[in-house]
VOPAGU-2260 file (C-alpha; in pm, 1 decimal, decimal comma):
REM VOPAGU-2260
SITE   aa  ch    i         X         Y         Z
SITE  MET   A    0   10845,9    8582,7    8206,9
SITE  ARG   A    1   10565,0    8810,4    8110,6
SITE  ALA   A    2   10490,5    8867,7    7745,3
SITE  ASP   A    3   10461,8    9244,8    7786,5
SITE  GLY   A    4   10833,2    9284,1    7863,9
SITE  THR   A    5   10794,1    9370,8    8230,9
SITE  PHE   A    6   11043,6    9173,3    8434,8
SITE  ILE   A    7   10977,5    9324,9    8777,5
SITE  ALA   A    8   10668,9    9342,1    8998,3
SITE  VAL   A    9   10635,7    9554,4    9309,3
SITE  GLU   A   10   10399,6    9477,5    9594,6
SITE  VAL   A   11   10328,9    9704,0    9889,7
SITE  ASP   A   12   10144,7    9595,1   10202,4
SITE  ASP   A   13    9796,1    9756,7   10206,9
SITE  THR   A   14    9851,6    9920,1   10546,1
SITE  ALA   A   15   10184,1   10064,8   10431,5
SITE  ALA   A   16   10032,6   10189,7   10105,7
SITE  ALA   A   17    9776,8   10388,6   10305,4
SITE  ASP   A   18   10049,9   10553,0   10516,6
SITE  SER   A   19   10099,4   10897,7   10359,0
SITE  GLU   A   20   10441,7   10948,6   10522,3
SITE  LEU   A   21   10571,8   10618,3   10387,3
SITE  ALA   A   22   10417,0   10694,0   10048,8
SITE  ARG   A   23   10603,7   11025,8   10040,8
SITE  ARG   A   24   10934,3   10856,1   10132,5
SITE  LEU   A   25   10893,5   10595,3    9860,7
SITE  THR   A   26   10809,6   10850,0    9591,6
SITE  GLU   A   27   11117,5   11050,1    9688,7
SITE  ALA   A   28   11345,0   10744,2    9707,5
SITE  CYS   A   29   11269,0   10582,1    9372,7
SITE  PRO   A   30   11493,2   10716,9    9094,9
SITE  VAL   A   31   11264,0   10583,5    8819,1
SITE  ASP   A   32   10926,3   10698,4    8955,7
SITE  ILE   A   33   10767,2   10362,0    9020,0
SITE  PHE   A   34   10578,2   10515,4    9312,6
SITE  ALA   A   35   10338,3   10810,1    9306,9
SITE  LEU   A   36   10105,0   10979,1    9552,8
SITE  ALA   A   37    9731,5   10951,6    9498,7
SITE  ASP   A   38    9511,9   11253,6    9563,8
SITE  ASP   A   39    9433,9   11117,0    9911,3
SITE  GLY   A   40    9805,2   11077,4    9995,1
SITE  ALA   A   41    9804,4   10699,0    9955,3
SITE  LEU   A   42   10070,8   10520,5    9754,2
SITE  GLN   A   43   10017,1   10420,8    9394,0
SITE  ILE   A   44   10240,8   10197,4    9185,8
SITE  VAL   A   45   10301,5   10335,2    8837,7
SITE  GLU   A   46   10275,0   10014,1    8637,5
SITE  THR   A   47   10416,2   10171,9    8321,2
SITE  ASN   A   48   10742,8   10250,0    8502,2
SITE  LEU   A   49   10804,0    9901,1    8641,8
SITE  ASP   A   50   11024,0    9811,1    8346,1
SITE  GLU   A   51   11258,6   10093,9    8449,7
SITE  CYS   A   52   11344,0    9934,3    8786,9
SITE  VAL   A   53   11720,6    9905,2    8835,4
SITE  LEU   A   54   11701,2    9693,0    9153,3
SITE  CYS   A   55   11865,5    9971,0    9353,4
SITE  ARG   A   56   11693,0    9870,7    9682,1
SITE  LEU   A   57   11617,6   10233,7    9774,4
SITE  CYS   A   58   11248,5   10152,9    9819,3
SITE  LEU   A   59   11337,6    9864,3   10049,4
SITE  ASP   A   60   11568,7   10088,0   10251,0
SITE  ALA   A   61   11299,0   10357,9   10280,0
SITE  SER   A   62   11032,2   10124,5   10416,1
SITE  PRO   A   63   10985,7    9897,6   10717,9
SITE  PRO   A   64   11102,4    9538,9   10656,8
SITE  GLY   A   65   10850,1    9326,3   10469,0
SITE  THR   A   66   10621,3    9609,5   10358,5
SITE  VAL   A   67   10762,1    9646,0   10005,9
SITE  LYS   A   68   10853,5    9351,3    9784,5
SITE  VAL   A   69   11041,6    9376,2    9457,6
SITE  ILE   A   70   10974,8    9055,1    9268,8
SITE  LYS   A   71   11203,1    8940,1    8988,1
SITE  LEU   A   72   10959,4    8781,9    8744,3
SITE  TYR   A   73   11250,3    8664,8    8528,4
SITE  ASP   A   74   11398,6    8463,8    8819,4
SITE  ASP   A   75   11112,3    8233,6    8920,7
SITE  SER   A   76   10952,7    8524,7    9112,5
SITE  ALA   A   77   11248,8    8559,5    9347,6
SITE  VAL   A   78   11211,4    8848,8    9590,0
SITE  LEU   A   79   11488,3    9110,0    9603,1
SITE  ALA   A   80   11632,7    9083,0    9951,3
């Protein structure tokens, strides 16, 4: 576990993060605003909101398989499937 109280990490494939359409879908899908659009339309992860993740899977459903990973840091870095 991390000392800062964050129990979830989110990773997005670099190619997917640069896809402005996918970035838009992810920002719309996440109920706790973990994703945001950069000025250039690329995806940004809002690190300060990671502790709000409710493991709802909406980001996984909104993206192609394998492009977004939700990692449970509290569970030996298990990936939400």
